[in-house]
C-alpha positions as CSV (number, residue, x, y, z in Angstrom):
1,M,11.7,13.7,-23.3
2,E,11.7,10.1,-22.2
3,E,15.2,10.4,-20.8
4,I,14.3,13.4,-18.7
5,E,11.3,11.6,-17.2
6,K,13.6,8.6,-16.4
7,N,16.1,10.9,-14.7
8,R,13.4,12.7,-12.8
9,H,12.6,9.6,-10.7
10,I,16.3,9.1,-9.9
11,I,17.0,12.7,-8.9
12,Q,13.7,13.3,-7.0
13,R,14.9,11.1,-4.1
14,D,17.8,13.3,-3.0
15,T,17.1,16.9,-4.1
16,E,14.6,19.6,-3.6
17,W,13.0,21.2,-6.6
18,I,12.9,24.9,-7.2
19,C,9.4,26.2,-7.6
20,P,9.2,28.2,-10.8
21,G,6.9,30.7,-9.0
22,I,9.8,31.6,-6.7
23,L,12.5,31.7,-9.3
24,K,12.5,34.8,-11.5
25,A,15.7,34.5,-13.5
26,V,18.5,32.2,-14.7
27,L,22.0,33.5,-15.2
28,F,24.0,31.4,-17.6
29,D,27.7,31.2,-18.2
30,M,28.2,30.9,-22.0
31,D,31.4,29.1,-23.0
32,N,31.3,25.3,-22.2
33,T,27.9,25.8,-20.6
34,L,25.8,26.4,-23.8
35,F,28.4,25.0,-26.3
36,D,31.7,23.2,-26.4
37,F,34.1,26.1,-26.5
38,V,37.2,24.1,-25.8
39,A,36.6,21.9,-28.9
40,A,36.1,25.0,-31.0
41,K,39.4,26.4,-29.7
42,L,41.2,23.2,-30.4
43,E,39.9,23.1,-34.0
44,A,41.1,26.7,-34.4
45,C,44.5,25.7,-33.1
46,R,44.6,22.8,-35.5
47,E,43.9,25.2,-38.5
48,I,46.7,27.6,-37.3
49,I,49.2,24.8,-37.1
50,S,48.1,23.6,-40.5
51,F,48.6,27.1,-42.0
52,I,52.1,27.4,-40.4
53,G,53.0,24.0,-41.7
54,T,52.0,24.9,-45.2
55,E,53.9,28.2,-45.0
56,K,57.1,26.8,-43.4
57,G,57.0,23.1,-44.0
58,D,58.7,22.4,-40.7
59,T,56.0,21.9,-38.1
60,A,53.9,18.8,-37.3
61,E,52.7,19.5,-33.7
62,E,49.4,18.6,-32.3
63,P,46.9,21.4,-31.7
64,S,47.1,20.8,-28.0
65,E,50.7,22.3,-28.1
66,L,49.3,25.7,-29.1
67,F,46.3,25.3,-26.9
68,R,48.6,24.9,-23.9
69,Y,49.8,28.5,-24.4
70,F,46.2,29.7,-23.8
71,L,46.2,27.8,-20.5
72,R,49.4,29.3,-19.0
73,G,47.7,32.4,-17.5
74,T,50.4,34.6,-18.8
75,Y,47.8,36.5,-20.8
76,G,44.0,36.1,-21.0
77,F,42.5,32.8,-22.3
78,E,41.6,34.6,-25.5
79,D,44.6,36.8,-25.9
80,Y,46.4,36.8,-29.3
81,E,49.7,37.1,-27.5
82,N,49.5,33.4,-26.8
83,I,49.7,32.8,-30.6
84,R,52.6,35.2,-30.8
85,D,54.6,33.4,-28.1
86,Y,54.0,30.1,-29.8
87,M,55.3,31.3,-33.1
88,Q,58.3,33.3,-31.6
89,E,59.5,30.4,-29.5
90,R,59.7,28.2,-32.6
91,N,61.3,30.9,-34.8
92,L,58.1,30.9,-37.0
93,F,57.1,34.5,-36.4
94,T,56.5,37.1,-39.1
95,I,54.0,40.0,-38.8
96,K,52.1,38.8,-41.9
97,G,52.0,35.2,-40.7
98,Y,51.0,36.3,-37.2
99,R,48.1,38.4,-38.4
100,K,46.9,35.6,-40.6
101,C,47.0,33.2,-37.7
102,C,44.9,35.6,-35.6
103,E,42.4,35.8,-38.4
104,I,42.3,32.0,-38.7
105,Y,41.8,31.7,-34.9
106,E,38.8,34.0,-34.8
107,N,37.1,32.6,-37.8
108,E,37.6,28.9,-37.0
109,K,36.7,29.3,-33.4
110,L,33.4,30.9,-34.3
111,Q,32.6,28.5,-37.1
112,N,33.2,25.4,-35.0
113,L,30.9,26.2,-32.1
114,E,28.3,23.5,-31.5
115,L,25.5,23.6,-29.0
116,Y,25.2,20.9,-26.4
117,P,22.1,18.7,-26.9
118,T,18.7,20.1,-25.9
119,V,20.0,23.6,-25.3
120,T,17.5,25.3,-27.7
121,D,14.5,23.3,-26.5
122,T,15.4,23.8,-22.8
123,L,15.8,27.6,-23.2
124,G,12.4,27.7,-24.9
125,K,10.8,26.0,-22.0
126,L,12.4,28.3,-19.5
127,K,11.1,31.2,-21.4
128,E,7.6,29.7,-21.4
129,L,7.9,29.6,-17.6
130,G,8.2,33.4,-17.6
131,L,11.9,33.4,-16.5
132,K,14.3,36.1,-17.4
133,L,17.4,34.6,-19.0
134,V,20.8,36.4,-18.9
135,I,24.3,35.6,-20.1
136,I,27.2,36.4,-17.7
137,T,30.5,35.9,-19.5
138,D,34.2,36.8,-19.4
139,A,34.1,37.4,-23.1
140,D,33.8,41.0,-24.3
141,T,30.5,42.1,-25.7
142,H,31.5,41.8,-29.3
143,H,32.6,38.2,-29.0
144,A,29.7,37.2,-26.8
145,L,27.1,38.5,-29.3
146,A,29.0,37.0,-32.2
147,R,29.0,33.5,-30.5
148,L,25.3,33.7,-29.5
149,T,24.3,34.8,-33.0
150,R,26.4,32.0,-34.6
151,V,24.6,29.3,-32.6
152,G,21.2,31.0,-33.0
153,L,20.6,31.8,-29.3
154,L,20.8,35.6,-29.1
155,N,17.0,36.1,-29.0
156,Y,16.5,33.8,-26.0
157,F,18.4,36.1,-23.7
158,D,17.1,39.4,-22.1
159,F,20.6,40.8,-22.0
160,V,24.3,40.0,-21.8
161,V,26.7,40.9,-19.0
162,A,30.2,40.9,-20.5
163,A,33.7,41.7,-19.2
164,D,34.0,45.1,-20.9
165,M,30.7,46.1,-19.2
166,T,31.8,45.5,-15.6
167,G,35.6,46.0,-16.1
168,T,36.2,42.7,-14.3
169,K,36.1,38.9,-14.8
170,K,34.6,36.1,-12.7
171,P,35.0,35.2,-9.9
172,D,34.7,38.9,-9.1
173,P,31.0,39.4,-8.1
174,A,30.5,42.3,-10.4
175,H,28.9,40.3,-13.2
176,F,26.3,38.7,-10.8
177,L,25.5,42.0,-9.0
178,F,25.1,43.8,-12.3
179,A,22.5,41.3,-13.4
180,L,20.6,41.6,-10.1
181,E,20.6,45.4,-10.3
182,T,19.3,45.3,-13.8
183,L,16.6,42.8,-13.1
184,K,15.7,44.3,-9.7
185,I,15.6,40.9,-8.1
186,K,17.2,39.1,-5.2
187,P,19.9,36.3,-5.2
188,E,17.5,33.8,-3.8
189,E,15.2,34.4,-6.7
190,T,17.9,33.6,-9.2
191,L,19.6,30.4,-10.5
192,V,23.2,30.6,-11.8
193,V,24.3,27.9,-14.2
194,G,28.0,27.4,-15.1
195,D,30.7,24.8,-15.8
196,S,33.4,26.3,-13.6
197,I,33.3,25.7,-9.9
198,K,35.8,28.5,-9.1
199,R,34.6,31.2,-11.5
200,D,30.8,30.5,-11.6
201,I,29.6,28.3,-8.7
202,V,31.6,29.4,-5.7
203,P,31.1,33.2,-6.2
204,A,27.4,32.8,-6.9
205,H,27.0,30.5,-3.9
206,K,28.7,33.1,-1.6
207,L,26.2,35.8,-2.8
208,G,23.2,33.6,-2.0
209,F,22.2,32.4,-5.5
210,K,20.9,29.0,-6.2
211,T,23.6,27.2,-8.3
212,A,23.6,24.5,-10.9
213,Y,26.9,23.0,-11.8
214,A,27.1,22.2,-15.5
215,A,29.3,19.1,-15.0
216,Y,28.8,18.0,-18.7
217,G,30.9,21.0,-19.8
218,D,33.6,21.1,-17.2
219,W,36.9,20.1,-18.9
220,R,38.7,20.7,-15.6
221,P,36.7,18.6,-13.1
222,G,39.5,18.6,-10.6
223,E,38.2,21.9,-9.4
224,V,35.4,20.0,-7.6
225,T,36.6,19.4,-4.0
226,D,33.3,19.3,-2.2
227,K,29.7,20.0,-2.9
228,C,29.4,23.8,-3.2
229,F,26.5,23.7,-5.6
230,D,22.8,23.0,-5.2
231,F,22.3,20.9,-8.4
232,R,24.6,18.9,-10.6
233,L,23.7,18.9,-14.3
234,S,24.7,15.8,-16.3
235,T,22.9,17.4,-19.4
236,F,21.6,20.9,-20.0
237,S,18.0,19.8,-19.9
238,D,18.5,18.4,-16.3
239,M,17.6,21.9,-15.0
240,L,14.0,21.3,-16.1
241,I,14.0,18.4,-13.6
242,Y,15.3,20.5,-10.8
243,L,12.8,23.2,-11.6
244,G,10.0,20.6,-11.2
245,S,8.7,21.9,-14.5
246,K,5.6,20.2,-15.9
247,Q,7.0,21.4,-19.3
248,A,9.7,18.7,-18.9
């Protein structure tokens, strides 16, 4: 933990620490906060294009071309309809091929998940501090549990708040309020950690939570227009510095 100790002296000058005795829980976004989900999606897109190329012999596009379809906002970020549109607009669509591409997408996306450095050790130290740890995610329960199981983190969390449980997605406050109600605690006793300013940090800040912006996982940093967060994390383990944890 030499690097943490080095960073502690830099950060101590311009931030307050959160006393672990006051903090009772940490709510974590999942994708791009615990692991690099965009990289996993890109790899899944690569495998789909490779499969289509093998089948048809007439496509040599980059995986980013398919990935852009997931970014359009026409459907959800995980909706298979994005794959359908990609195939149809290139006259590559068949029912059999489409179903196979969806299967490839799910399998490759899951298999290529990689935790950010120090996630497991940091979660263990937070548990040692007696904190409740919760996932708040826009994924549905099935996919959330599958991803957490894949990366070996499921047992670190007290429970998961998923989109199919609240009927909404962030930045709607329902995820945050659901967690508070379940834990029977107040916003000021809770830290929210997430990579999205718009979907994680801003709504949590408005509700009175302490917030930690996971800048290391933000693949759209243009969302940051001003400081609307309490702490900026350059690495996952930085939260131990902000907690003033002797465990760090």
